[in-house]
Every structure is written in structure tokens, then in C-alpha cells.
N, C-alpha and C positions, 0 to 999 in steps of 0.2 A: 900406162896412160901418162901422157905428158901434162904437166901443170902449166896453165896459162891464164893470164888475166883476161877476163871476158868483158869487163866494163868498169868504169869508175863513176861514182856518184858523189857529187860535191855541191856545196853552196858557194864555193869560192873559185870561180872560173880561172882566176889568175894563178891558182896553185897547181893546175894540171895542164898537160898537153900530151899529144901523142897520136898514134894511129889506131887507137881502139875507141869504141863507143864511150862517150862521156855524157853523162846525164847531169844537167845543172838544175838543182832545186832552187825554188824562189827564196826560201828561208832555210836557215840551218836546221830548224826543227823538222823540216820536211825530208831531210837527207835519209834518216834511218828508215822511215816507213817506205820510201821509194826503193831503197836498197834491198830491203827484205822482200818486197814484191818481186823485184828483178831476180833476187836469189832463187826464188821458187820457179820463176819462168825459165831461167837459164840453167837450172839444176846446178847451181854453183854455191860456193861458200862466201859469206860476207866477212871481210876483215876490216875492222874499224881502225884507222890510223890515228884516231883521237885528235885530229886537227880539222874536223869537219868534212873529212873525205873517207869514203869507204871503197875498198877494192872488192870486186867480185871475181873470184878465182875458181876455175874448174880444176878439181883435184882428180 
């Protein structure tokens, strides 16, 4: 199985761009709960970049 980025969750719209789904949280404290919900829905793994951005990766 090929690894791929499924989505990005961030509170800082200016930090991300690209051709995959990007979910923008209203506040930085909303990033983690949103990412963990999407992690379950997408059957992916959440990887915290520790800059207010979380990548959801399918392994």
C-alpha cells in the first residue's frame, strides 16, 4: 500500500497550500479535535507538525 497525505488540518491558512483537502479550524485549540475526528473517518494517522498543523496520512 502506498503512503499518501489525505488531508491537512490547520488554524494558519497561510502555512499550507496544495491540491489536497485542507481543513481550517477557527482557533488553534480546535485543530487537534478536528484532526482526530477526521483521522477516524479517513482511517488515517494524524501527524502533528507542532506548528499548529496536523497531516493526516494513509499508511
